[in-house]
N, C-alpha and C positions, 0 to 999 in steps of 0.2 A: 701667429695671431692674425686674424683678418684685418684688412687695412682700416676699416671703420673703427675697430677697437683700438688699433695703434694710435689713430688720430685722437680718439677720446682720452686715452691714457696720457698721451703727450700733453694735451691741453689741460687735463686735470693737474698734471705736474706744474704746468706753467701758471695755472691759476694761483697756486700756492706762492708763486714768485711775483704775482701781481699782473698776470695776463689780463689784457683789457677785455677780451671776448672769449666765448667758448661755444663751439658748435655742438649741439646735442641733437643728433639725427639731422633733420632739415630745419631746425630752429637754432638761430644764433643769438645767444644772450650777451648783453654788454655789461661788464662789471664797472660800476661807478667809482670815482675817486673820492677821497676824503679831502684832505688839505683845508682850504678855506671854506668856512660855512657861508651859505647864501641866506639872504633875507627871505622872510615869509612870502613877500610878493613875487620875488624871482622864482622861488620853488613852486608856487601856485601857478604862475603863468606858464612855466615850462611843462609842469605836470599836466595841466589841463588840456594842452594840445594833444596829448597821447591817450586821453581817457575818453571812452565811448559809452553811450547809453544803449543797452540792449533792450529792445522792446519785443516781448513775446505775446502769445495769445492769452497768457495768464498773469502777466505783470511786467515789471521793469527791474533792471539791475545795471551794474557798471562792469566795465572790462577795461584793460589797459594794454597798450601795444608793447610787446617785448622784442619784436623783430620787425624791421621796416617792411619786410616782404608781406606783412599782413597777418602775423600771428599775434593773438591776444590771449591773455589769461583772465579768467573770471571764476566765480564760484560754481560748483556743480549745481547747487540748488537754484541758481538763477535760470538755468536752461533745462534741467532734466525732467521737470514736470510739464513742460510746454509741449504742445503738439507741433508747433513751428515757431521759428524766430521771424518776426515781421521785418525788422530792420536793425542795423547797428549804425548809430549816428554819432558824429564828433561835433558837439555843440560849440566848442571853443575854437575850432578851425575857421579861418576866414579865406575863402568862403567855406561855409559849413559843408561837410561831406557826409553822405549817407550811403549805406551799402545794403542791398537786398540779397546778394549772393553770399551766403554765409554757410560754412561747412563746420560741423562739429568734428574736430580731429580726434579728440580723446577726452573721455571723462574718467577721472580717477575713481576706481572702485571703492576706495575707503576714505580718502581725503575729500574735503569740500572744495575741490578744484577741478577746472576744466580748461582745455585748450581749444580755441576756435580759429578758423582761417577765413580771411576776407579775400575776395577776388579783386585785387588792386591793380590799377594801371600806372601807379606812381608810388614811390616809397612813402610810408607813413612815419611821422615822428615817433620814435620809440624811447621808452624810459630805461635808464640803466638800473641795475640791481645792486644791492649791497653785497651780495655774494652770488656766484654762478655755479656753486657746487654745494655739496653737503657740508654744513658747518654749524657748530653750536651757535645758538642765538647770541650768546655773550660775546662772540667775535665781532658782531656788528651792531648790537643794540644793548642798551642798559636801562635799568629802571630810572625814571624821571627824565629820560631823553626827550627833547622837544620833537614832536612829530606833527604832521599836517595831513588832514583828510580833505577830499573834494566831494561836494554834494551838489545836486541840482538845486537851484533856488526855490525856496518855499515862500509862502505868504509873508512870513516874518522878515524876509529879505527885501521886500518891495520898498520902493522909494516913497517919498511923500506923495507923489502923484499916483501911487498904486501900481507902478510898473515894476515887474520883477526883472532883475539883471539877466543878461544873456550868459550862456556858458555855464560856469560853475562858481560856487562860492567856497572859500577856504575855511576850514574849521581847525584852529590850532589848539594844541594841548600837549599832554605828556604821556609817556609810557607809565602805566600805573603798576603793572606787575608783569613779570616775565614768564611765569608758569601758571596757567589755569587749565584744568582738565575738564572736558565735557564729552564723554564717549558717545553721547547722542548725536553730536555734530561730526566727530571724527577722531582718529587716533592722535596721540602725541599732545604736546603742550601748545596752547594758544597764549598770546600775550594780551594784556588788558590795556585799554585806552581811556583817557579821561574825557574825551569828547563824546557827546551824545551821538549815537549812531541811529539814523532814522531809516525807515523803510525805503528801499531803492538805492541804498549805498552799498549793498552787498556786491562783492567782486571788485570794488575800487581799490586803488593802491594806498598804502600808508607810506608817506614820504618823510625822510629824515631831513636834517638841516643842510645836507649836501645835495638834496634833490634826488637821492637814490630811493628805490622801492625797498622797504624793509619788511613789508607784510601785505597780506590781502585781507581786507575787511570781510568778516564772515558772519558774525552773529551778535545778538545782544539779548540781555535779560530784561523782561518787562519789569518796571518799577525799580530798575537799577540804572544809575547814571553811568554812561560810558558804553563801550563796546569791546569786541574781541576780534583778534586778527590771527591769521595763519602766518608763521614766520616764512619769509621769502625763500629760505633754503629748502622748504618743503616743496615749493613750486619747481625749483631746479631739480629736486629729487624725482618729482612726478615725471618730468620730461625724460630723465635718465631711465626711468622704469618703463616708459611707453614702449610697447613691443613693436618690432619691425614686422611689417605686413606687406612688403612690396612684391615678393615673389610667392609662387604657389608653395614652394618648399617652406618658406617662413610661415605662411598661413597654416600649413599642415602641422608644423612643429609646435606652433603656439596653441592650436586647437587641441592637440594631444596633451600638452602641458596643462591647459585649463580643465580639460575633462578629468584628468587624473587628480588635479587639485580639488575639483568639486567632490569627487569620490572620497578623497582623503579627508576632506572637511566633514563629510557625512559620517565616515567610519570613526573619526576621532571625536565626534560630538560637537564640532565647531559649526553649529547650525547657522550662526550669524554670518560667518564667512561664506557658507554655501548659499545662503539666501541672497546675498549681494551679487552672486554670480548668475542670477536668473535674468533672462532676456527682458529688457524694458518693454519691447513691443508685445511680446507674448504675455507678459505680466499684466499689461493694460487690458488685453483681451480677456484674460481670466477674471480680472477685477470687474469688468463691465458685466460679464455674465453673472457673477455672484451678486453684485449690487442690484442688477435689474431683477433677479429672481426674488430677492428680499423686498425690494421696493414694491413689487407687485402685490405683496401681502399686507402692506401697511394701511391701505384704505379699509381693510376688513379686520378679521380677527387677529392678524399679526401685530397690529398696533399695541394690543394689550401686553403681548410678550415683551416687546421692546420697552414699554413703560415699566414693566416689572423689573427688567434688567437695569434701567436707569435708576429706579428707586433703590435697588440693591447697592449701586455705586454711591448714591447719596447717603445711605446708611453708613458706609465705610468712611466717607468724608466727615460725617457728623460725629463719628466715634473717635476720631483722631484728636489727640491733645493739641491745644493751641500752641503755635510756634514750632511744631514738628518740621524737620527739614528734609525728611526722606519720604518718597512716595510709598504708600503701604502696598507694595507690589504683590506680596504673597496673598493678601486678602483679595485684591483685585483679581488675581489669577484664579483663585477658587471660584469666584463668581463667573468669570469668563469660561472656565471649563464646564460649568453646568449648562452652558448654551449648547453643548454638544450632546446632551442627553436626548433620548428619543422623545420624552415628554415635552421638552422645550421646543424641539424642532417641529413637532406636530402642532404645538400651540402657535408657532411662528408661521406654519403653513408651508414649510420647505422640506418636510420629510419625503425622501425619494427623489427630490429635485436637486439637492445639494448634499455633498458629503459632510460628515461630522467635522472633518478638518477644515473645510471651507467655511462653515458657520462659525467655528471657534476663531478662525483667522479674522473674520469680519469683526466680531465683537472684541477681540483682543486689540486690534488697531483703534477701534472706536473708544474703548475704555481707556487706553493709554492717553489719548488726546483729551478726552473729557475730564478725567480725574486730574490730569496735569493742569488743565485750565482752571478747574475749580479749586485745586489744592494750592498751587503755587502762584497763579496769576490772580487768584481771588475773583474770578469771573462769575457772573450770574449764570443760571442754568441755560438761558437762551444763547449767551455768548459761548459757553462751553460746548453746547450742541453744534454751533457753527464751527468751532475749532475742530470738533470730531469729524464733521463732514469734510472739512478742508483736508484733514489728515488722510481720509479715505481716498482723496483724489491724487495723492502723491504716488510717485513711482515706488518709493520705499514701501508704502503700504501694499501696493499692487504686487510687489515681489513676495510679500507674505502669503497672499492668496495663491500665487503661482507655485511657490515652494510647497505649500500644503498639497496642492493638486499633483505636483510631480512626485513627491515622496510617498504619496498614497499608493503608488504603483508597487512599492516593495516594503517589506518590514524593516524597521530600524535595525541596524547591525548586520544587514546583508553584506557579504564580502564580494563586492563587484570590482572587476578590473577591465581595462580597455583591451578588447580583443582585436578590433579593427576600426579604422577611421577613414572615411572617404569625403573629400571636398567636392561639393556639387556646385558648379557655376550657376549664378542666378542673374535675372535681368537687372537687378539693382545691386545686389550683394550676394556673395556665395554663402552657402550654409554647409554645415558638416553633419554627416550621419555617423554616429559612433555606436558600434556594436559592443555591448557590455556582457561579460560572462560572470555568472555567479559561481564562485569557487566552492561554496558550501551549500549547494541546493539540497533541501531535505524533502522535496516533493510538494511542499506548500508554497514554495517560492519559484517563479519562472527561472529556468537555467539561463535564459538569454533575454536581455532587454536592449532596446534601441533608444539612444539619447540624441535628440535633435539639438543642434547648436546654431546660433545666428551670429554673424559678424556685425556688431553695432558699436558705435561710439569708440571705434579704434581697437576693439578687442572682441574675443569670443565670449558669448553668454549662452547659458543653458536655456533652451526653450521648453522642452517637455521630455518626459520619459514614456516609452510605449513598450508593451510586451511585443516580442518578436512576431511579426506577421500581423500585429494589431493596428 
């Protein structure tokens, strides 16, 4: 057994016996003690020193230090849609510290979690975790347990003189429920909080009465009090699953594994798994091309086609009974599929400029957000339109466009296998060229395809598929 695995196995065994810390790759997590509970003020003051505000070109969120060497955990959605991170600031430290040199070490492909690294010249105060290994949530958290969240001060927190306090304010409450499922956010169970979670709190820690992190604030439902968090054991599991990429051999092995995983997902019909493996950089490029082509038609005749599509969605919304709790997806899907017809594409003005799959992908993402806003959030049409446009700007939506473009290169059910993989060094990051062989070519399908892969966010992602020599 390799030395690294022996160390990991030994520490995993020690954790069960009460080991105080656990190294997972180059990140060392500290396991907190229970014993005597702390007061809310003590928990808040200690926790605040380890919490940072992440400012990006599209918004703000929180992160918290888990290793004094500068490793922080946050939500994937806080950073994945941003073109760049402007800075990471610790408002509660005295003096306040701010970092511009930020590296995205790893973004979990399925969980709403990410690991970032700051270039620090001195250790940062780190938070201890309720568990540093994979453990059931019942091992460290129970319904009605008292928990504390940290948030940036709002206007409601201003003093009589109108001045908002520095640092963070504490929001105390309780664990409302231990298991809530929302596949749209990520796999596994989330736990519910009684505190109102506001915009900008995503990625922050949920602290228990011992000052330990028991979860990561992740999402909230509009018109519902409270919020939802990812159990902290999931963050430890994310770090354990993070692939090793230090050597060329490790990079090659991981690229091969990811390429085969992508093909397996396609062959097995796990299209959502395959879609999430699309390169974020390449996906943004495809989205930009698709949206620009459609936008160019909207000042002219294309506007009528879009208005017709929105009217069809409104008809679905109006036809649903009051109080229905499920999105009428099958009806929405029927309307979306009609956007791929030649007649609609000609009316939109994109026939010959975009593929059928690209047009369907655009209106699929648009419809999901629009109907969701109208149906569940009870938004008006203008607000729903804004929600739809915001959805189209996400990496998740961009991947839908890129996936449609890539898979359009071959028919569904093609039996592709990895024949050869070559790692090509790059100025900023290497990329991989994967030659694929079709086992069951019938003359209509190319016998050989080439798959380009990019090393991004700590893992390999599929960029595009090309015919050999194309």
